[in-house]
C-alpha positions as CSV (number, residue, x, y, z in Angstrom):
1,M,-17.1,-21.1,-2.6
2,T,-17.9,-17.4,-2.4
3,T,-15.3,-15.0,-1.1
4,K,-15.9,-14.2,2.6
5,I,-15.3,-10.6,3.6
6,V,-14.1,-9.6,7.0
7,I,-14.0,-5.9,8.0
8,M,-11.9,-5.5,11.2
9,T,-11.5,-2.3,13.2
10,H,-7.9,-1.6,13.8
11,P,-6.8,-0.9,17.4
12,D,-6.6,2.7,18.3
13,C,-3.3,4.3,17.6
14,D,-1.6,7.5,16.5
15,D,1.9,8.6,15.8
16,S,2.9,8.7,19.5
17,H,0.9,5.6,20.5
18,P,1.5,2.8,17.9
19,V,-0.5,-0.4,18.1
20,R,0.6,-2.4,21.0
21,L,-1.6,-5.3,21.8
22,T,-2.0,-6.5,25.3
23,N,-1.6,-10.2,26.0
24,K,-5.4,-10.5,26.2
25,E,-5.9,-8.6,22.9
26,R,-3.2,-10.7,21.2
27,S,-4.9,-13.9,22.5
28,A,-8.3,-12.7,21.3
29,L,-6.9,-11.9,17.9
30,L,-5.2,-15.2,17.5
31,K,-8.4,-17.1,18.5
32,F,-10.4,-15.0,16.0
33,L,-7.9,-15.6,13.2
34,K,-8.0,-19.4,13.9
35,S,-11.8,-19.3,13.6
36,L,-11.5,-17.7,10.2
37,E,-9.3,-20.6,8.9
38,K,-12.5,-22.6,8.2
39,F,-13.2,-20.2,5.3
40,V,-9.8,-20.7,3.7
41,K,-9.5,-23.7,1.4
42,D,-6.8,-23.7,-1.2
43,K,-6.9,-20.1,-2.3
44,K,-5.2,-16.9,-1.1
45,V,-6.2,-14.6,1.7
46,A,-6.1,-10.9,0.9
47,V,-5.4,-8.4,3.7
48,L,-6.1,-4.8,2.9
49,A,-4.9,-2.0,5.1
50,S,-4.0,1.7,5.2
51,A,-0.4,2.8,4.6
52,V,0.0,4.1,8.2
53,P,3.0,2.3,9.6
54,E,1.3,1.4,12.8
55,I,-1.6,-0.2,10.9
56,T,0.6,-2.1,8.4
57,F,2.4,-3.7,11.4
58,Y,-0.9,-5.0,12.6
59,A,-1.9,-6.0,9.1
60,N,1.4,-7.8,8.5
61,S,0.8,-9.9,11.6
62,I,-2.6,-10.9,10.3
63,A,-1.2,-11.7,6.8
64,R,1.6,-13.8,8.2
65,H,-1.0,-15.9,10.1
66,F,-2.5,-17.0,6.8
67,G,0.9,-17.3,5.0
68,S,-0.1,-14.4,2.8
69,E,2.2,-11.9,1.2
70,E,2.4,-8.4,2.6
71,P,-0.9,-6.7,2.9
72,E,-2.3,-4.6,0.0
73,I,-2.1,-0.9,0.8
74,C,-5.2,1.1,0.2
75,E,-5.5,4.7,1.5
76,C,-9.3,4.7,1.5
77,L,-9.4,2.1,4.3
78,L,-8.3,4.7,6.9
79,R,-10.7,7.6,7.5
80,N,-10.8,10.2,10.2
81,G,-14.6,10.3,10.3
82,G,-14.6,13.9,9.0
83,D,-14.9,15.4,5.6
84,K,-12.8,12.7,3.9
85,L,-15.3,9.9,4.8
86,D,-16.3,8.2,1.5
87,V,-17.7,4.7,2.0
88,N,-17.8,4.1,-1.7
89,D,-14.0,4.4,-2.0
90,G,-13.4,1.8,0.6
91,C,-16.0,-0.6,-0.8
92,D,-14.7,-0.1,-4.3
93,C,-11.2,-1.1,-3.1
94,V,-12.5,-4.2,-1.3
95,S,-14.6,-5.2,-4.4
96,D,-11.4,-5.5,-6.4
97,F,-10.5,-8.5,-4.3
98,I,-13.8,-10.3,-4.3
99,S,-12.9,-12.9,-6.9
100,P,-12.4,-16.7,-7.3
101,Q,-8.7,-16.1,-6.5
102,F,-9.4,-15.3,-2.8
103,D,-11.3,-17.4,-0.3
104,L,-11.1,-14.6,2.3
105,V,-10.6,-10.9,2.2
106,I,-9.8,-9.1,5.4
107,A,-10.0,-5.3,5.4
108,I,-8.7,-3.3,8.3
109,A,-10.5,0.0,8.7
110,E,-10.8,2.9,11.0
111,N,-13.4,2.6,13.8
112,G,-15.9,5.2,12.5
113,F,-15.6,3.8,9.0
114,A,-15.7,0.0,9.5
115,E,-19.4,-0.5,10.2
116,M,-20.5,1.8,7.3
117,M,-18.2,0.0,5.0
118,A,-19.4,-3.4,6.2
119,D,-23.1,-2.4,5.7
120,S,-22.4,-1.0,2.3
121,L,-20.5,-4.1,1.1
122,S,-23.3,-6.3,2.6
123,V,-25.8,-4.6,0.3
124,Q,-23.4,-4.7,-2.6
125,V,-22.7,-8.4,-2.5
126,K,-26.3,-9.2,-1.3
127,R,-25.2,-11.1,1.8
128,P,-26.0,-10.4,5.4
129,C,-23.5,-8.6,7.6
130,N,-22.9,-10.1,11.0
131,K,-21.1,-8.2,13.8
132,V,-18.8,-10.6,15.6
133,H,-18.4,-10.0,19.3
134,R,-15.0,-11.1,20.7
135,I,-13.9,-10.1,24.1
136,G,-10.7,-8.2,23.9
137,M,-11.1,-7.1,20.3
138,S,-12.4,-4.1,18.4
139,A,-15.5,-4.6,16.2
140,V,-15.4,-7.2,13.5
141,Y,-17.9,-7.6,10.7
142,L,-18.3,-10.9,8.7
143,I,-20.0,-10.8,5.3
């Protein structure tokens, strides 16, 4: 089976407003994660996230759902949409985890970066990118 790639937009947050999911958002996330279970056979799930504490909290919740270890930290997965935006960095990082070792790779990226990263990875692995619409969730891309 080919490694499935999921690019998730993390909830909006900053230092004074950490990620706090509402009950509706938490429920939507859980339903979505359960829908991803069909892609996980007997191999690991990789969860990639920025080092920002608020985001690692969110990433840890996702990793625990799949019984994974702590998320891999990758600075290039969080961009501010300004001069530092470099889609190749983010895609290169995700590419390191596209291997027979993982059934599923979930990368949590900044809102302005997630779609570009998903499109670029789609071209790179020659598979279509599907935007998944879930009520109560930020954008999610499945490749």
